[in-house]
C-alpha positions as CSV (number, residue, x, y, z in Angstrom):
1,X,0.0,0.0,0.0
2,X,1.2,3.5,-0.8
3,X,1.7,6.3,1.7
4,X,3.8,9.4,1.0
5,X,4.8,11.5,4.0
6,X,1.4,11.1,5.6
7,X,0.4,12.1,9.2
8,X,-2.5,10.4,11.0
9,X,-4.5,11.0,14.1
10,X,-5.9,7.9,15.7
11,X,-8.2,8.4,18.7
12,X,-8.6,5.8,21.4
13,X,-5.1,4.6,20.5
14,X,-4.1,3.6,24.0
15,X,-5.3,0.0,23.7
16,X,-7.2,-2.5,21.7
17,X,-8.3,-1.7,18.2
18,X,-6.9,1.8,18.3
19,X,-3.5,0.6,19.3
20,X,-3.5,-2.0,16.5
21,X,-4.5,0.7,14.0
22,X,-1.8,3.0,15.2
23,X,0.8,0.3,14.9
24,X,-0.4,-0.8,11.5
25,X,-0.2,2.7,10.0
26,X,3.2,3.3,11.6
27,X,4.5,0.1,10.0
28,X,3.6,1.7,6.6
29,X,5.7,4.8,7.4
30,X,2.9,7.0,8.5
31,X,3.6,9.4,11.4
32,X,0.9,8.6,14.0
33,X,-0.5,10.9,16.7
34,X,-1.7,8.4,19.3
35,X,-4.7,10.1,21.1
36,X,-6.0,8.7,24.4
37,X,-7.6,10.2,27.5
38,X,-5.1,8.1,29.5
39,X,-1.7,9.7,29.1
40,X,0.2,6.6,30.2
41,X,-1.6,4.4,27.7
42,X,-1.0,6.7,24.6
43,X,2.6,7.3,25.7
44,X,3.3,3.6,25.9
45,X,1.8,2.9,22.5
46,X,3.8,5.8,20.9
47,X,7.0,4.6,22.7
48,X,6.5,1.1,21.4
49,X,6.1,2.4,17.8
50,X,9.2,4.5,18.1
51,X,11.2,1.6,19.5
52,X,10.1,-0.5,16.5
53,X,11.5,2.1,14.1
54,X,8.2,4.0,13.4
55,X,7.2,7.6,14.0
56,X,4.7,8.4,16.6
57,X,3.7,10.9,19.3
58,X,1.3,10.7,22.2
59,X,-1.5,13.2,22.8
60,X,-3.6,13.0,26.0
61,X,-7.0,14.6,25.5
62,X,-10.6,13.8,26.4
63,X,-12.3,13.4,23.0
64,X,-15.6,14.2,24.6
65,X,-14.5,17.7,25.6
66,X,-15.1,20.0,22.7
67,X,-12.8,22.9,23.8
68,X,-9.9,20.5,24.5
69,X,-10.3,18.8,21.1
70,X,-10.4,22.2,19.4
71,X,-7.2,23.2,21.1
72,X,-5.5,19.9,20.3
73,X,-6.5,20.3,16.6
74,X,-5.1,23.8,16.5
75,X,-1.8,22.7,18.1
76,X,-1.5,19.8,15.7
77,X,-2.1,21.9,12.6
78,X,0.4,24.5,13.8
79,X,3.0,21.8,14.1
80,X,2.2,19.6,11.1
81,X,0.3,22.0,8.8
82,X,-2.1,19.3,7.9
83,X,-3.3,15.9,9.2
84,X,-3.8,13.7,6.2
85,X,-5.6,10.8,7.9
86,X,-8.1,10.9,10.8
87,X,-9.3,7.7,12.4
88,X,-12.2,8.2,14.9
89,X,-11.9,5.2,17.0
90,X,-12.4,6.4,20.6
91,X,-15.4,4.9,22.3
92,X,-16.9,3.7,25.6
93,X,-19.8,1.4,26.6
94,X,-22.4,2.0,29.3
95,X,-24.6,-1.0,28.6
96,X,-28.0,-1.5,30.1
97,X,-31.6,-2.0,29.1
98,X,-33.6,1.1,28.2
99,X,-35.8,1.0,31.3
100,X,-32.8,0.9,33.6
101,X,-30.5,3.2,31.6
102,X,-29.4,6.4,33.4
103,X,-29.5,9.6,31.5
104,X,-25.8,10.2,32.3
105,X,-24.9,6.8,30.7
106,X,-26.9,7.8,27.5
107,X,-25.2,11.2,27.3
108,X,-21.7,9.8,28.1
109,X,-21.8,7.3,25.2
110,X,-23.3,9.7,22.7
111,X,-20.8,12.4,23.6
112,X,-17.7,10.2,23.6
113,X,-18.6,7.9,20.7
114,X,-20.4,10.3,18.3
115,X,-20.0,13.9,19.2
116,X,-16.3,13.5,19.4
117,X,-16.2,12.6,15.7
118,X,-17.8,15.9,14.9
119,X,-15.2,17.7,17.0
120,X,-12.2,16.0,15.2
121,X,-13.7,16.2,11.7
122,X,-14.5,19.9,12.1
123,X,-11.1,20.6,13.6
124,X,-8.9,18.8,11.1
125,X,-10.8,18.8,7.7
126,X,-10.0,22.4,6.5
127,X,-6.3,21.7,5.6
128,X,-7.4,18.4,4.0
129,X,-9.8,20.3,1.8
130,X,-7.1,22.9,0.8
131,X,-4.7,20.2,-0.2
132,X,-7.4,18.2,-1.9
133,X,-6.5,14.9,-0.2
134,X,-7.6,13.3,2.9
135,X,-8.8,10.1,4.5
136,X,-11.4,10.0,7.3
137,X,-12.2,6.6,8.8
138,X,-14.9,6.2,11.5
139,X,-14.9,3.1,13.6
140,X,-18.6,2.2,13.9
141,X,-20.0,-1.2,14.9
142,X,-22.3,-3.9,13.7
143,X,-24.4,-2.7,16.7
144,X,-25.1,0.4,14.7
145,X,-26.3,-1.6,11.8
146,X,-28.5,-4.3,13.4
147,X,-29.0,-2.9,17.0
148,X,-28.2,-5.0,20.0
149,X,-30.4,-5.3,23.1
150,X,-28.9,-3.6,26.2
151,X,-26.9,-1.2,23.9
152,X,-29.4,1.4,22.9
153,X,-27.0,4.2,23.6
154,X,-24.1,2.5,21.9
155,X,-26.2,1.4,18.9
156,X,-27.5,4.9,18.5
157,X,-24.1,6.4,18.6
158,X,-22.6,4.0,16.1
159,X,-25.7,4.3,13.8
160,X,-25.1,8.1,14.0
161,X,-21.5,7.6,13.0
162,X,-22.7,5.7,9.9
163,X,-25.0,8.6,8.9
164,X,-22.3,11.1,9.6
165,X,-19.9,9.2,7.4
166,X,-22.3,9.1,4.5
167,X,-23.2,12.8,4.7
168,X,-19.5,13.9,5.1
169,X,-18.5,11.7,2.2
170,X,-20.9,13.7,0.0
171,X,-19.7,17.0,1.4
172,X,-16.0,16.3,0.9
173,X,-16.0,14.3,-2.3
174,X,-15.3,17.4,-4.5
175,X,-12.1,17.9,-2.4
176,X,-10.9,14.3,-2.9
177,X,-11.4,13.5,0.8
178,X,-12.8,10.1,1.3
179,X,-14.9,9.3,4.3
180,X,-15.7,5.6,5.2
181,X,-16.8,3.6,8.2
182,X,-15.6,0.3,9.5
183,X,-18.1,-1.7,11.5
184,X,-16.4,-4.3,13.7
185,X,-18.2,-7.3,14.9
186,X,-17.1,-9.2,18.1
187,X,-13.4,-8.4,18.3
188,X,-11.1,-9.9,21.0
189,X,-10.0,-6.8,23.0
190,X,-10.0,-5.7,26.7
191,X,-13.5,-4.3,26.2
192,X,-14.9,-7.7,25.1
193,X,-12.8,-9.8,27.5
194,X,-15.8,-10.6,29.6
195,X,-17.7,-11.9,26.6
196,X,-15.1,-14.2,25.2
197,X,-15.5,-17.1,27.6
198,X,-18.2,-19.3,28.9
199,X,-21.7,-20.1,27.6
200,X,-22.4,-16.5,26.4
201,X,-19.3,-16.7,24.2
202,X,-20.6,-19.9,22.7
203,X,-23.9,-18.3,22.0
204,X,-22.2,-15.3,20.3
205,X,-20.0,-17.5,18.2
206,X,-23.0,-19.5,17.1
207,X,-24.2,-16.3,15.3
208,X,-20.9,-15.7,13.5
209,X,-20.5,-17.7,10.3
210,X,-16.7,-17.9,10.7
211,X,-17.3,-19.3,14.2
212,X,-14.7,-17.2,16.0
213,X,-14.1,-13.7,17.5
214,X,-12.1,-11.4,15.3
215,X,-8.7,-9.8,16.2
216,X,-7.8,-6.2,16.5
217,X,-5.5,-6.7,13.5
218,X,-8.5,-7.6,11.3
219,X,-9.8,-4.0,11.9
220,X,-6.4,-2.4,11.6
221,X,-5.8,-4.1,8.2
222,X,-9.0,-2.7,6.8
223,X,-8.4,0.8,8.2
224,X,-4.9,0.8,6.8
225,X,-6.2,0.0,3.3
226,X,-8.8,2.7,3.5
227,X,-6.1,5.2,4.6
228,X,-3.9,4.4,1.6
229,X,-3.7,5.8,-1.9
230,X,-5.2,2.5,-3.3
231,X,-8.6,3.2,-1.7
232,X,-9.1,6.5,-3.5
233,X,-12.3,5.6,-5.4
234,X,-14.1,4.3,-2.3
235,X,-16.1,6.7,-0.2
236,X,-19.3,6.8,1.9
237,X,-19.1,3.1,2.5
238,X,-19.6,0.9,5.6
239,X,-17.3,-2.1,5.8
240,X,-18.4,-4.7,8.2
241,X,-15.5,-6.7,9.6
242,X,-17.5,-9.2,11.5
243,X,-16.9,-12.8,10.4
244,X,-20.1,-12.7,8.4
245,X,-22.6,-11.6,11.1
246,X,-24.2,-8.9,8.8
247,X,-24.9,-10.1,5.3
């Protein structure tokens, strides 16, 4: 895959899927800004990439805080002039059935998973438009496609990301900025560790045609392709990486 002096921002890069994405992009020669709310996590990922011969920096910021993200974007653009690749991956879960869901849990998930994408896209897209090249990749979920019980807030946020992706793709197409979404299924990460064992895991796997959980690298591989020159004629699409759950 082709990358020429590209710089990427990956949110939620402190662990799991975000970490795998950051490492995959760095392995292709991309300079990666590893964003996480936890400064120790993003620093460790950036240090690991640097130790492996890649180029990375850590940036600790709460993606749900609009003013903090705006300042981070301004600082990044002052240093790098443009961010070529934006991967909106940061997310949280606050699962619960609707009748028991607290308003703060609804708001926290919408703010962190969906509104944060608006903050980063708005803050970093102007230089992409000026240079007439950019890649924006939003990490959605199969939950946003099919809906999952106990995840109304999460499903709503991820469905919102898909709608945002399609609208932004139309807005930015004339500037040669592609906007796509990747919808992971059940991926083996820290967030899903409690689901990967026991009877519930067997029930989940029974609904996956490939009969296994995916790995973070499966998502990273798709994101890396969508960030490359070779994906330039693909925009406004949702790519389910889910072992066949959504067909």
